[in-house]
A tleap script that builds the chain and sets N, CA, C and O, in Angstrom:
source leaprc.protein.ff14SB
mol = sequence {
  NMET SER ASN ASN THR HIE TRP ILE TYR ILE
  VAL PHE PHE PHE ALA LEU ASN PHE VAL GLY
  MET THR LEU LEU PHE ARG HIE ASP TRP SER
  ARG LEU ALA GLN LEU TYR ARG THR TYR GLU
  GLU PRO PRO PRO ASN PHE TRP ARG MET GLU
  SER GLY ALA VAL GLY LEU VAL TYR TYR LYS
  GLY THR LEU ASN VAL GLY ILE THR ARG GLN
  GLY LEU TYR LEU SER ILE PHE PRO LEU PHE
  SER PHE GLY LEU PRO PRO LEU LEU ILE PRO
  TRP SER ALA ILE ARG LYS ILE GLU PRO ALA
  ASN GLN LEU PHE VAL GLU ARG PHE ARG LEU
  TYR LEU SER SER PRO GLU ILE LYS LEU ILE
  LEU ARG LYS ASP VAL LEU GLU PRO ALA LYS
  GLU TYR LEU ALA ALA GLN GLY PHE GLU TRP
  CVAL
}
set mol.1.N position { -31.530 32.981 -5.903 }
set mol.1.CA position { -30.546 32.653 -4.878 }
set mol.1.C position { -29.403 33.653 -4.930 }
set mol.1.O position { -29.055 34.180 -5.986 }
set mol.2.N position { -28.844 33.891 -3.789 }
set mol.2.CA position { -27.733 34.835 -3.721 }
set mol.2.C position { -26.420 34.134 -4.039 }
set mol.2.O position { -26.353 32.906 -4.092 }
set mol.3.N position { -25.394 34.920 -4.246 }
set mol.3.CA position { -24.060 34.381 -4.504 }
set mol.3.C position { -23.545 33.565 -3.331 }
set mol.3.O position { -22.844 32.571 -3.525 }
set mol.4.N position { -23.884 33.973 -2.125 }
set mol.4.CA position { -23.424 33.252 -0.934 }
set mol.4.C position { -23.990 31.838 -0.893 }
set mol.4.O position { -23.305 30.909 -0.464 }
set mol.5.N position { -25.221 31.667 -1.330 }
set mol.5.CA position { -25.837 30.338 -1.343 }
set mol.5.C position { -25.098 29.425 -2.321 }
set mol.5.O position { -24.871 28.253 -2.021 }
set mol.6.N position { -24.728 29.943 -3.468 }
set mol.6.CA position { -23.967 29.150 -4.434 }
set mol.6.C position { -22.637 28.701 -3.847 }
set mol.6.O position { -22.231 27.556 -4.043 }
set mol.7.N position { -21.969 29.565 -3.147 }
set mol.7.CA position { -20.684 29.206 -2.534 }
set mol.7.C position { -20.862 28.125 -1.488 }
set mol.7.O position { -20.014 27.242 -1.359 }
set mol.8.N position { -21.949 28.180 -0.743 }
set mol.8.CA position { -22.209 27.155 0.277 }
set mol.8.C position { -22.378 25.802 -0.396 }
set mol.8.O position { -21.841 24.804 0.086 }
set mol.9.N position { -23.121 25.752 -1.511 }
set mol.9.CA position { -23.304 24.495 -2.239 }
set mol.9.C position { -21.991 23.979 -2.815 }
set mol.9.O position { -21.718 22.779 -2.775 }
set mol.10.N position { -21.196 24.869 -3.338 }
set mol.10.CA position { -19.903 24.470 -3.916 }
set mol.10.C position { -18.982 23.919 -2.834 }
set mol.10.O position { -18.361 22.874 -3.029 }
set mol.11.N position { -18.885 24.594 -1.713 }
set mol.11.CA position { -18.046 24.125 -0.605 }
set mol.11.C position { -18.566 22.795 -0.079 }
set mol.11.O position { -17.778 21.889 0.192 }
set mol.12.N position { -19.868 22.665 0.068 }
set mol.12.CA position { -20.466 21.418 0.539 }
set mol.12.C position { -20.150 20.277 -0.422 }
set mol.12.O position { -19.796 19.181 0.012 }
set mol.13.N position { -20.274 20.527 -1.732 }
set mol.13.CA position { -19.983 19.507 -2.743 }
set mol.13.C position { -18.539 19.020 -2.642 }
set mol.13.O position { -18.290 17.814 -2.643 }
set mol.14.N position { -17.592 19.949 -2.556 }
set mol.14.CA position { -16.187 19.556 -2.472 }
set mol.14.C position { -15.859 18.872 -1.150 }
set mol.14.O position { -15.057 17.939 -1.119 }
set mol.15.N position { -16.460 19.318 -0.075 }
set mol.15.CA position { -16.231 18.680 1.228 }
set mol.15.C position { -16.765 17.251 1.225 }
set mol.15.O position { -16.112 16.345 1.742 }
set mol.16.N position { -17.931 17.046 0.653 }
set mol.16.CA position { -18.516 15.713 0.577 }
set mol.16.C position { -17.661 14.794 -0.291 }
set mol.16.O position { -17.447 13.635 0.065 }
set mol.17.N position { -17.176 15.291 -1.412 }
set mol.17.CA position { -16.283 14.498 -2.267 }
set mol.17.C position { -14.980 14.167 -1.564 }
set mol.17.O position { -14.479 13.049 -1.691 }
set mol.18.N position { -14.422 15.116 -0.826 }
set mol.18.CA position { -13.178 14.878 -0.093 }
set mol.18.C position { -13.367 13.767 0.939 }
set mol.18.O position { -12.530 12.870 1.048 }
set mol.19.N position { -14.447 13.824 1.686 }
set mol.19.CA position { -14.728 12.790 2.695 }
set mol.19.C position { -14.917 11.436 2.022 }
set mol.19.O position { -14.385 10.429 2.489 }
set mol.20.N position { -15.675 11.408 0.927 }
set mol.20.CA position { -15.902 10.151 0.215 }
set mol.20.C position { -14.627 9.552 -0.336 }
set mol.20.O position { -14.408 8.347 -0.209 }
set mol.21.N position { -13.784 10.365 -0.943 }
set mol.21.CA position { -12.517 9.873 -1.495 }
set mol.21.C position { -11.577 9.412 -0.388 }
set mol.21.O position { -10.878 8.411 -0.542 }
set mol.22.N position { -11.558 10.134 0.720 }
set mol.22.CA position { -10.710 9.741 1.843 }
set mol.22.C position { -11.122 8.375 2.368 }
set mol.22.O position { -10.265 7.534 2.639 }
set mol.23.N position { -12.415 8.142 2.514 }
set mol.23.CA position { -12.894 6.839 2.993 }
set mol.23.C position { -12.571 5.738 1.991 }
set mol.23.O position { -12.191 4.636 2.387 }
set mol.24.N position { -12.714 6.018 0.708 }
set mol.24.CA position { -12.395 5.029 -0.321 }
set mol.24.C position { -10.915 4.665 -0.286 }
set mol.24.O position { -10.564 3.486 -0.349 }
set mol.25.N position { -10.047 5.665 -0.185 }
set mol.25.CA position { -8.613 5.419 -0.182 }
set mol.25.C position { -8.167 4.675 1.075 }
set mol.25.O position { -7.187 3.932 1.031 }
set mol.26.N position { -8.847 4.855 2.157 }
set mol.26.CA position { -8.466 4.224 3.410 }
set mol.26.C position { -8.975 2.789 3.525 }
set mol.26.O position { -8.477 2.022 4.349 }
set mol.27.N position { -9.958 2.421 2.711 }
set mol.27.CA position { -10.657 1.152 2.891 }
set mol.27.C position { -9.728 -0.066 2.878 }
set mol.27.O position { -9.699 -0.823 3.849 }
set mol.28.N position { -8.972 -0.267 1.801 }
set mol.28.CA position { -8.118 -1.457 1.705 }
set mol.28.C position { -7.012 -1.434 2.752 }
set mol.28.O position { -6.702 -2.471 3.339 }
set mol.29.N position { -6.412 -0.274 2.996 }
set mol.29.CA position { -5.354 -0.188 4.002 }
set mol.29.C position { -5.923 -0.525 5.388 }
set mol.29.O position { -5.274 -1.210 6.178 }
set mol.30.N position { -7.113 -0.050 5.673 }
set mol.30.CA position { -7.745 -0.322 6.966 }
set mol.30.C position { -8.057 -1.804 7.127 }
set mol.30.O position { -7.918 -2.357 8.218 }
set mol.31.N position { -8.476 -2.443 6.046 }
set mol.31.CA position { -8.721 -3.892 6.105 }
set mol.31.C position { -7.428 -4.637 6.412 }
set mol.31.O position { -7.425 -5.578 7.206 }
set mol.32.N position { -6.329 -4.223 5.786 }
set mol.32.CA position { -5.040 -4.848 6.070 }
set mol.32.C position { -4.604 -4.574 7.510 }
set mol.32.O position { -4.038 -5.448 8.166 }
set mol.33.N position { -4.864 -3.381 7.991 }
set mol.33.CA position { -4.449 -2.997 9.350 }
set mol.33.C position { -5.149 -3.836 10.415 }
set mol.33.O position { -4.590 -4.046 11.492 }
set mol.34.N position { -6.341 -4.310 10.143 }
set mol.34.CA position { -7.041 -5.162 11.111 }
set mol.34.C position { -6.267 -6.438 11.403 }
set mol.34.O position { -6.342 -6.974 12.508 }
set mol.35.N position { -5.525 -6.924 10.414 }
set mol.35.CA position { -4.761 -8.161 10.582 }
set mol.35.C position { -3.266 -7.940 10.773 }
set mol.35.O position { -2.616 -8.700 11.490 }
set mol.36.N position { -2.713 -6.902 10.135 }
set mol.36.CA position { -1.261 -6.794 10.032 }
set mol.36.C position { -0.666 -5.509 10.594 }
set mol.36.O position { 0.479 -5.177 10.287 }
set mol.37.N position { -1.408 -4.796 11.396 }
set mol.37.CA position { -0.864 -3.568 11.993 }
set mol.37.C position { 0.376 -3.913 12.818 }
set mol.37.O position { 0.415 -4.943 13.491 }
set mol.38.N position { 1.386 -3.044 12.760 }
set mol.38.CA position { 2.602 -3.276 13.532 }
set mol.38.C position { 3.007 -2.002 14.258 }
set mol.38.O position { 2.723 -0.886 13.822 }
set mol.39.N position { 3.678 -2.214 15.378 }
set mol.39.CA position { 4.233 -1.097 16.149 }
set mol.39.C position { 5.758 -1.119 16.084 }
set mol.39.O position { 6.431 -0.334 16.752 }
set mol.40.N position { 6.289 -2.024 15.273 }
set mol.40.CA position { 7.737 -2.135 15.125 }
set mol.40.C position { 8.297 -0.959 14.337 }
set mol.40.O position { 7.604 -0.343 13.527 }
set mol.41.N position { 9.545 -0.667 14.591 }
set mol.41.CA position { 10.247 0.376 13.827 }
set mol.41.C position { 10.508 -0.141 12.416 }
set mol.41.O position { 10.573 -1.351 12.201 }
set mol.42.N position { 10.656 0.765 11.458 }
set mol.42.CA position { 10.995 0.312 10.102 }
set mol.42.C position { 12.308 -0.471 10.109 }
set mol.42.O position { 13.227 -0.147 10.861 }
set mol.43.N position { 12.388 -1.497 9.274 }
set mol.43.CA position { 13.611 -2.304 9.220 }
set mol.43.C position { 14.758 -1.531 8.576 }
set mol.43.O position { 14.528 -0.521 7.911 }
set mol.44.N position { 15.993 -2.001 8.769 }
set mol.44.CA position { 17.135 -1.345 8.134 }
set mol.44.C position { 17.054 -1.401 6.601 }
set mol.44.O position { 17.530 -0.497 5.914 }
set mol.45.N position { 16.456 -2.455 6.086 }
set mol.45.CA position { 16.286 -2.636 4.653 }
set mol.45.C position { 14.981 -1.943 4.247 }
set mol.45.O position { 13.952 -2.601 4.096 }
set mol.46.N position { 15.021 -0.620 4.071 }
set mol.46.CA position { 13.815 0.202 3.985 }
set mol.46.C position { 13.930 1.228 2.864 }
set mol.46.O position { 14.909 1.972 2.806 }
set mol.47.N position { 12.948 1.275 1.979 }
set mol.47.CA position { 12.917 2.254 0.889 }
set mol.47.C position { 11.828 3.268 1.186 }
set mol.47.O position { 10.674 2.919 1.437 }
set mol.48.N position { 12.220 4.520 1.150 }
set mol.48.CA position { 11.262 5.605 1.403 }
set mol.48.C position { 10.762 6.190 0.088 }
set mol.48.O position { 11.436 6.156 -0.941 }
set mol.49.N position { 9.552 6.725 0.172 }
set mol.49.CA position { 8.930 7.467 -0.933 }
set mol.49.C position { 8.906 6.674 -2.242 }
set mol.49.O position { 9.246 7.188 -3.308 }
set mol.50.N position { 8.504 5.436 -2.134 }
set mol.50.CA position { 8.327 4.563 -3.299 }
set mol.50.C position { 6.935 4.766 -3.878 }
set mol.50.O position { 6.062 5.355 -3.241 }
set mol.51.N position { 6.743 4.279 -5.075 }
set mol.51.CA position { 5.419 4.263 -5.681 }
set mol.51.C position { 4.955 2.819 -5.768 }
set mol.51.O position { 5.745 1.918 -6.050 }
set mol.52.N position { 3.692 2.611 -5.528 }
set mol.52.CA position { 3.131 1.275 -5.601 }
set mol.52.C position { 1.654 1.326 -5.286 }
set mol.52.O position { 1.125 2.368 -4.898 }
set mol.53.N position { 0.988 0.193 -5.455 }
set mol.53.CA position { -0.452 0.129 -5.226 }
set mol.53.C position { -0.767 -0.802 -4.065 }
set mol.53.O position { -0.140 -1.846 -3.882 }
set mol.54.N position { -1.747 -0.392 -3.300 }
set mol.54.CA position { -2.323 -1.228 -2.249 }
set mol.54.C position { -3.816 -1.242 -2.533 }
set mol.54.O position { -4.513 -0.251 -2.316 }
set mol.55.N position { -4.297 -2.380 -3.023 }
set mol.55.CA position { -5.694 -2.444 -3.430 }
set mol.55.C position { -5.922 -1.542 -4.630 }
set mol.55.O position { -5.185 -1.613 -5.614 }
set mol.56.N position { -6.928 -0.704 -4.554 }
set mol.56.CA position { -7.279 0.188 -5.664 }
set mol.56.C position { -6.495 1.488 -5.675 }
set mol.56.O position { -6.563 2.250 -6.639 }
set mol.57.N position { -5.758 1.742 -4.616 }
set mol.57.CA position { -5.096 3.041 -4.469 }
set mol.57.C position { -3.629 2.943 -4.879 }
set mol.57.O position { -2.897 2.067 -4.420 }
set mol.58.N position { -3.218 3.863 -5.753 }
set mol.58.CA position { -1.822 3.963 -6.167 }
set mol.58.C position { -1.164 5.077 -5.368 }
set mol.58.O position { -1.578 6.233 -5.448 }
set mol.59.N position { -0.150 4.730 -4.607 }
set mol.59.CA position { 0.586 5.688 -3.780 }
set mol.59.C position { 1.827 6.124 -4.545 }
set mol.59.O position { 2.810 5.386 -4.614 }
set mol.60.N position { 1.785 7.298 -5.107 }
set mol.60.CA position { 2.889 7.795 -5.921 }
set mol.60.C position { 3.869 8.577 -5.048 }
set mol.60.O position { 3.597 9.707 -4.642 }
set mol.61.N position { 5.008 7.956 -4.772 }
set mol.61.CA position { 6.055 8.619 -4.006 }
set mol.61.C position { 5.748 8.794 -2.526 }
set mol.61.O position { 6.411 9.584 -1.854 }
set mol.62.N position { 4.762 8.079 -2.006 }
set mol.62.CA position { 4.426 8.221 -0.585 }
set mol.62.C position { 4.466 6.893 0.171 }
set mol.62.O position { 4.212 6.856 1.375 }
set mol.63.N position { 4.779 5.818 -0.524 }
set mol.63.CA position { 4.789 4.497 0.090 }
set mol.63.C position { 6.197 4.152 0.573 }
set mol.63.O position { 7.171 4.311 -0.163 }
set mol.64.N position { 6.293 3.685 1.797 }
set mol.64.CA position { 7.565 3.220 2.355 }
set mol.64.C position { 7.500 1.698 2.439 }
set mol.64.O position { 6.509 1.141 2.910 }
set mol.65.N position { 8.551 1.029 1.982 }
set mol.65.CA position { 8.553 -0.430 1.898 }
set mol.65.C position { 9.817 -0.973 2.544 }
set mol.65.O position { 10.920 -0.493 2.284 }
set mol.66.N position { 9.640 -1.978 3.385 }
set mol.66.CA position { 10.775 -2.630 4.025 }
set mol.66.C position { 10.644 -4.142 3.940 }
set mol.66.O position { 9.540 -4.679 3.845 }
set mol.67.N position { 11.775 -4.815 3.976 }
set mol.67.CA position { 11.821 -6.271 3.915 }
set mol.67.C position { 12.411 -6.781 5.226 }
set mol.67.O position { 13.505 -6.377 5.620 }
set mol.68.N position { 11.683 -7.668 5.897 }
set mol.68.CA position { 12.179 -8.283 7.126 }
set mol.68.C position { 12.045 -9.794 7.007 }
set mol.68.O position { 11.398 -10.298 6.089 }
set mol.69.N position { 12.641 -10.491 7.913 }
set mol.69.CA position { 12.515 -11.952 7.956 }
set mol.69.C position { 11.041 -12.348 8.181 }
set mol.69.O position { 10.586 -13.376 7.679 }
set mol.70.N position { 10.315 -11.530 8.934 }
set mol.70.CA position { 8.922 -11.835 9.259 }
set mol.70.C position { 7.957 -11.523 8.105 }
set mol.70.O position { 6.938 -12.195 7.948 }
set mol.71.N position { 8.285 -10.500 7.299 }
set mol.71.CA position { 7.355 -10.163 6.228 }
set mol.71.C position { 7.657 -8.835 5.564 }
set mol.71.O position { 8.756 -8.292 5.678 }
set mol.72.N position { 6.665 -8.333 4.876 }
set mol.72.CA position { 6.747 -7.092 4.111 }
set mol.72.C position { 6.227 -5.941 4.970 }
set mol.72.O position { 5.077 -5.947 5.410 }
set mol.73.N position { 7.093 -4.957 5.200 }
set mol.73.CA position { 6.734 -3.792 6.010 }
set mol.73.C position { 6.279 -2.670 5.080 }
set mol.73.O position { 6.998 -2.301 4.151 }
set mol.74.N position { 5.081 -2.126 5.329 }
set mol.74.CA position { 4.554 -1.018 4.527 }
set mol.74.C position { 4.115 0.117 5.441 }
set mol.74.O position { 3.523 -0.111 6.496 }
set mol.75.N position { 4.409 1.320 5.029 }
set mol.75.CA position { 3.884 2.496 5.726 }
set mol.75.C position { 3.733 3.612 4.703 }
set mol.75.O position { 4.239 3.530 3.584 }
set mol.76.N position { 3.031 4.641 5.111 }
set mol.76.CA position { 2.811 5.811 4.258 }
set mol.76.C position { 3.646 6.948 4.820 }
set mol.76.O position { 3.791 7.072 6.036 }
set mol.77.N position { 4.197 7.780 3.942 }
set mol.77.CA position { 4.929 8.966 4.383 }
set mol.77.C position { 4.048 9.711 5.393 }
set mol.77.O position { 2.882 9.985 5.110 }
set mol.78.N position { 4.601 10.042 6.577 }
set mol.78.CA position { 3.780 10.568 7.676 }
set mol.78.C position { 2.888 11.761 7.327 }
set mol.78.O position { 1.792 11.884 7.872 }
set mol.79.N position { 3.327 12.619 6.451 }
set mol.79.CA position { 2.520 13.777 6.094 }
set mol.79.C position { 1.202 13.381 5.424 }
set mol.79.O position { 0.225 14.128 5.480 }
set mol.80.N position { 1.179 12.201 4.791 }
set mol.80.CA position { 0.004 11.752 4.054 }
set mol.80.C position { -0.702 10.553 4.679 }
set mol.80.O position { -1.691 10.070 4.128 }
set mol.81.N position { -0.222 10.071 5.798 }
set mol.81.CA position { -0.775 8.836 6.353 }
set mol.81.C position { -2.153 9.010 6.978 }
set mol.81.O position { -2.929 8.054 6.997 }
set mol.82.N position { -2.486 10.181 7.484 }
set mol.82.CA position { -3.804 10.448 8.063 }
set mol.82.C position { -4.249 9.333 8.998 }
set mol.82.O position { -5.408 8.919 8.966 }
set mol.83.N position { -3.341 8.849 9.825 }
set mol.83.CA position { -3.683 7.822 10.798 }
set mol.83.C position { -3.641 6.406 10.267 }
set mol.83.O position { -4.046 5.483 10.974 }
set mol.84.N position { -3.165 6.196 9.041 }
set mol.84.CA position { -3.042 4.835 8.522 }
set mol.84.C position { -1.788 4.219 9.133 }
set mol.84.O position { -0.686 4.720 8.910 }
set mol.85.N position { -1.940 3.137 9.903 }
set mol.85.CA position { -0.797 2.578 10.630 }
set mol.85.C position { 0.145 1.795 9.724 }
set mol.85.O position { -0.247 1.347 8.647 }
set mol.86.N position { 1.394 1.631 10.169 }
set mol.86.CA position { 2.325 0.754 9.435 }
set mol.86.C position { 1.824 -0.689 9.464 }
set mol.86.O position { 1.123 -1.101 10.389 }
set mol.87.N position { 2.194 -1.438 8.442 }
set mol.87.CA position { 1.770 -2.834 8.318 }
set mol.87.C position { 2.994 -3.733 8.241 }
set mol.87.O position { 4.035 -3.338 7.715 }
set mol.88.N position { 2.860 -4.941 8.768 }
set mol.88.CA position { 3.865 -5.985 8.582 }
set mol.88.C position { 3.119 -7.223 8.106 }
set mol.88.O position { 2.537 -7.960 8.902 }
set mol.89.N position { 3.146 -7.438 6.799 }
set mol.89.CA position { 2.400 -8.529 6.176 }
set mol.89.C position { 3.308 -9.752 6.107 }
set mol.89.O position { 4.345 -9.707 5.445 }
set mol.90.N position { 2.940 -10.842 6.778 }
set mol.90.CA position { 3.811 -12.031 6.770 }
set mol.90.C position { 3.912 -12.637 5.375 }
set mol.90.O position { 2.977 -12.551 4.578 }
set mol.91.N position { 5.048 -13.244 5.095 }
set mol.91.CA position { 5.268 -13.865 3.788 }
set mol.91.C position { 4.225 -14.938 3.517 }
set mol.91.O position { 3.853 -15.163 2.365 }
set mol.92.N position { 3.752 -15.599 4.557 }
set mol.92.CA position { 2.755 -16.666 4.378 }
set mol.92.C position { 1.404 -16.131 3.905 }
set mol.92.O position { 0.575 -16.908 3.431 }
set mol.93.N position { 1.163 -14.829 4.021 }
set mol.93.CA position { -0.107 -14.231 3.575 }
set mol.93.C position { -0.139 -14.016 2.064 }
set mol.93.O position { -1.191 -13.710 1.504 }
set mol.94.N position { 1.014 -14.175 1.398 }
set mol.94.CA position { 1.071 -13.988 -0.056 }
set mol.94.C position { 0.754 -15.324 -0.715 }
set mol.94.O position { 1.432 -16.324 -0.477 }
set mol.95.N position { -0.291 -15.329 -1.550 }
set mol.95.CA position { -0.705 -16.585 -2.185 }
set mol.95.C position { -0.266 -16.705 -3.636 }
set mol.95.O position { -0.232 -17.806 -4.186 }
set mol.96.N position { 0.072 -15.573 -4.264 }
set mol.96.CA position { 0.450 -15.609 -5.677 }
set mol.96.C position { 1.255 -14.353 -5.999 }
set mol.96.O position { 1.008 -13.276 -5.456 }
set mol.97.N position { 2.228 -14.523 -6.901 }
set mol.97.CA position { 3.029 -13.388 -7.385 }
set mol.97.C position { 3.100 -13.493 -8.900 }
set mol.97.O position { 3.312 -14.572 -9.454 }
set mol.98.N position { 2.918 -12.341 -9.566 }
set mol.98.CA position { 3.037 -12.328 -11.021 }
set mol.98.C position { 3.650 -11.009 -11.468 }
set mol.98.O position { 3.529 -10.001 -10.772 }
set mol.99.N position { 4.304 -11.009 -12.620 }
set mol.99.CA position { 4.860 -9.756 -13.138 }
set mol.99.C position { 3.739 -8.765 -13.457 }
set mol.99.O position { 2.662 -9.146 -13.915 }
set mol.100.N position { 4.014 -7.509 -13.207 }
set mol.100.CA position { 3.061 -6.429 -13.513 }
set mol.100.C position { 3.857 -5.262 -14.078 }
set mol.100.O position { 3.745 -4.132 -13.603 }
set mol.101.N position { 4.666 -5.546 -15.101 }
set mol.101.CA position { 5.564 -4.536 -15.656 }
set mol.101.C position { 4.791 -3.392 -16.293 }
set mol.101.O position { 3.694 -3.568 -16.823 }
set mol.102.N position { 5.399 -2.218 -16.223 }
set mol.102.CA position { 4.792 -1.023 -16.802 }
set mol.102.C position { 5.888 -0.228 -17.499 }
set mol.102.O position { 6.799 0.280 -16.845 }
set mol.103.N position { 5.806 -0.119 -18.812 }
set mol.103.CA position { 6.824 0.531 -19.629 }
set mol.103.C position { 8.203 -0.024 -19.298 }
set mol.103.O position { 8.486 -1.186 -19.593 }
set mol.104.N position { 9.061 0.783 -18.693 }
set mol.104.CA position { 10.430 0.350 -18.413 }
set mol.104.C position { 10.645 -0.047 -16.961 }
set mol.104.O position { 11.781 -0.278 -16.548 }
set mol.105.N position { 9.581 -0.130 -16.187 }
set mol.105.CA position { 9.687 -0.444 -14.765 }
set mol.105.C position { 9.207 -1.866 -14.519 }
set mol.105.O position { 8.069 -2.216 -14.831 }
set mol.106.N position { 10.093 -2.681 -13.954 }
set mol.106.CA position { 9.723 -4.048 -13.605 }
set mol.106.C position { 9.023 -4.035 -12.251 }
set mol.106.O position { 9.556 -3.538 -11.259 }
set mol.107.N position { 7.826 -4.589 -12.239 }
set mol.107.CA position { 7.019 -4.624 -11.014 }
set mol.107.C position { 6.466 -6.032 -10.826 }
set mol.107.O position { 6.435 -6.850 -11.745 }
set mol.108.N position { 6.032 -6.275 -9.590 }
set mol.108.CA position { 5.334 -7.517 -9.281 }
set mol.108.C position { 4.007 -7.198 -8.629 }
set mol.108.O position { 3.877 -6.242 -7.864 }
set mol.109.N position { 3.026 -8.021 -8.950 }
set mol.109.CA position { 1.715 -7.949 -8.309 }
set mol.109.C position { 1.657 -9.094 -7.313 }
set mol.109.O position { 1.806 -10.258 -7.685 }
set mol.110.N position { 1.441 -8.764 -6.056 }
set mol.110.CA position { 1.350 -9.759 -5.000 }
set mol.110.C position { -0.108 -9.883 -4.576 }
set mol.110.O position { -0.748 -8.890 -4.228 }
set mol.111.N position { -0.621 -11.094 -4.607 }
set mol.111.CA position { -1.996 -11.358 -4.201 }
set mol.111.C position { -1.975 -11.874 -2.764 }
set mol.111.O position { -1.307 -12.864 -2.464 }
set mol.112.N position { -2.695 -11.212 -1.893 }
set mol.112.CA position { -2.769 -11.641 -0.508 }
set mol.112.C position { -3.956 -12.576 -0.323 }
set mol.112.O position { -4.977 -12.443 -0.997 }
set mol.113.N position { -3.809 -13.522 0.599 }
set mol.113.CA position { -4.883 -14.483 0.828 }
set mol.113.C position { -5.975 -13.911 1.723 }
set mol.113.O position { -7.160 -14.148 1.488 }
set mol.114.N position { -5.586 -13.165 2.740 }
set mol.114.CA position { -6.588 -12.608 3.651 }
set mol.114.C position { -6.112 -11.277 4.187 }
set mol.114.O position { -5.072 -11.208 4.841 }
set mol.115.N position { -6.846 -10.233 3.924 }
set mol.115.CA position { -7.963 -10.101 2.993 }
set mol.115.C position { -7.462 -10.168 1.554 }
set mol.115.O position { -6.277 -9.974 1.286 }
set mol.116.N position { -8.372 -10.443 0.644 }
set mol.116.CA position { -7.996 -10.587 -0.767 }
set mol.116.C position { -7.732 -9.217 -1.378 }
set mol.116.O position { -8.618 -8.591 -1.958 }
set mol.117.N position { -6.493 -8.772 -1.231 }
set mol.117.CA position { -6.061 -7.474 -1.725 }
set mol.117.C position { -4.787 -7.683 -2.530 }
set mol.117.O position { -3.978 -8.553 -2.210 }
set mol.118.N position { -4.615 -6.883 -3.572 }
set mol.118.CA position { -3.412 -6.957 -4.410 }
set mol.118.C position { -2.487 -5.794 -4.071 }
set mol.118.O position { -2.926 -4.674 -3.810 }
set mol.119.N position { -1.189 -6.098 -4.082 }
set mol.119.CA position { -0.159 -5.080 -3.919 }
set mol.119.C position { 0.667 -5.059 -5.192 }
set mol.119.O position { 0.899 -6.109 -5.790 }
set mol.120.N position { 1.113 -3.895 -5.616 }
set mol.120.CA position { 2.028 -3.795 -6.750 }
set mol.120.C position { 3.246 -3.010 -6.288 }
set mol.120.O position { 3.137 -1.870 -5.838 }
set mol.121.N position { 4.427 -3.655 -6.410 }
set mol.121.CA position { 5.677 -3.043 -5.963 }
set mol.121.C position { 6.771 -3.271 -7.003 }
set mol.121.O position { 6.721 -4.225 -7.779 }
set mol.122.N position { 7.748 -2.385 -7.004 }
set mol.122.CA position { 8.877 -2.516 -7.923 }
set mol.122.C position { 9.692 -3.768 -7.604 }
set mol.122.O position { 9.816 -4.164 -6.445 }
set mol.123.N position { 10.241 -4.377 -8.639 }
set mol.123.CA position { 11.070 -5.569 -8.479 }
set mol.123.C position { 12.302 -5.268 -7.617 }
set mol.123.O position { 12.684 -6.084 -6.778 }
set mol.124.N position { 12.924 -4.098 -7.821 }
set mol.124.CA position { 14.115 -3.733 -7.043 }
set mol.124.C position { 13.837 -3.715 -5.546 }
set mol.124.O position { 14.684 -4.109 -4.744 }
set mol.125.N position { 12.663 -3.261 -5.180 }
set mol.125.CA position { 12.295 -3.181 -3.765 }
set mol.125.C position { 12.125 -4.583 -3.185 }
set mol.125.O position { 12.461 -4.824 -2.025 }
set mol.126.N position { 11.608 -5.501 -3.987 }
set mol.126.CA position { 11.362 -6.868 -3.521 }
set mol.126.C position { 12.593 -7.775 -3.639 }
set mol.126.O position { 12.577 -8.897 -3.132 }
set mol.127.N position { 13.633 -7.317 -4.284 }
set mol.127.CA position { 14.846 -8.126 -4.492 }
set mol.127.C position { 15.379 -8.757 -3.193 }
set mol.127.O position { 15.701 -9.945 -3.193 }
set mol.128.N position { 15.482 -7.999 -2.086 }
set mol.128.CA position { 15.991 -8.608 -0.854 }
set mol.128.C position { 15.071 -9.683 -0.263 }
set mol.128.O position { 15.469 -10.402 0.654 }
set mol.129.N position { 13.858 -9.794 -0.779 }
set mol.129.CA position { 12.900 -10.779 -0.257 }
set mol.129.C position { 12.987 -12.120 -0.980 }
set mol.129.O position { 12.209 -13.030 -0.693 }
set mol.130.N position { 13.924 -12.250 -1.912 }
set mol.130.CA position { 14.037 -13.471 -2.714 }
set mol.130.C position { 14.018 -14.741 -1.875 }
set mol.130.O position { 13.244 -15.661 -2.137 }
set mol.131.N position { 14.874 -14.778 -0.870 }
set mol.131.CA position { 14.982 -16.009 -0.070 }
set mol.131.C position { 13.713 -16.281 0.725 }
set mol.131.O position { 13.319 -17.436 0.881 }
set mol.132.N position { 13.070 -15.236 1.228 }
set mol.132.CA position { 11.846 -15.417 2.013 }
set mol.132.C position { 10.701 -15.890 1.119 }
set mol.132.O position { 9.898 -16.734 1.516 }
set mol.133.N position { 10.638 -15.334 -0.095 }
set mol.133.CA position { 9.600 -15.757 -1.036 }
set mol.133.C position { 9.869 -17.177 -1.534 }
set mol.133.O position { 8.935 -17.956 -1.725 }
set mol.134.N position { 11.134 -17.511 -1.744 }
set mol.134.CA position { 11.490 -18.876 -2.161 }
set mol.134.C position { 11.090 -19.885 -1.090 }
set mol.134.O position { 10.673 -20.998 -1.413 }
set mol.135.N position { 11.212 -19.507 0.178 }
set mol.135.CA position { 10.816 -20.390 1.272 }
set mol.135.C position { 9.296 -20.632 1.259 }
set mol.135.O position { 8.827 -21.641 1.785 }
set mol.136.N position { 8.539 -19.719 0.666 }
set mol.136.CA position { 7.089 -19.873 0.550 }
set mol.136.C position { 6.703 -20.592 -0.748 }
set mol.136.O position { 5.520 -20.796 -1.022 }
set mol.137.N position { 7.715 -20.976 -1.549 }
set mol.137.CA position { 7.461 -21.721 -2.773 }
set mol.137.C position { 7.344 -20.873 -4.024 }
set mol.137.O position { 6.930 -21.371 -5.070 }
set mol.138.N position { 7.705 -19.585 -3.935 }
set mol.138.CA position { 7.628 -18.712 -5.112 }
set mol.138.C position { 8.984 -18.662 -5.787 }
set mol.138.O position { 9.999 -18.385 -5.149 }
set mol.139.N position { 8.992 -18.931 -7.086 }
set mol.139.CA position { 10.225 -18.790 -7.846 }
set mol.139.C position { 10.370 -17.333 -8.241 }
set mol.139.O position { 9.394 -16.667 -8.588 }
set mol.140.N position { 11.580 -16.856 -8.183 }
set mol.140.CA position { 11.835 -15.456 -8.554 }
set mol.140.C position { 11.802 -15.359 -10.069 }
set mol.140.O position { 12.498 -16.098 -10.766 }
set mol.141.N position { 11.003 -14.461 -10.563 }
set mol.141.CA position { 10.848 -14.311 -12.005 }
set mol.141.C position { 11.870 -13.352 -12.531 }
set mol.141.O position { 11.907 -13.088 -13.733 }
savepdb mol mol.pdb
quit
């Protein structure tokens, strides 16, 4: 085989992996978007470039999080969103909350009822949601 053939295989391998990883990373967000897609503007209570997890994917410095009376607003930094729409997850969709601390960072793991996906967000980001979560029966830890 010639050198050019090897390059074609290498490029094909990386392209196939890129497509596969992109589909994997989009899966949980796309499932959430089927139920919770929003066209609303980000709320005034909005943190940009946060780190957190949505399902299996950890968004390091690309997750935007907002707190509204209606629910939890999530979006991805536009440069990395690749068509993933903003979400507004109602407080009633959260079925369980538990601490998910990591080293010196206080975090919470939020379990959604439908679809069954877990979110992990910093405690500071969720602080303004205390009253809304309390209305759903969750005690602030």
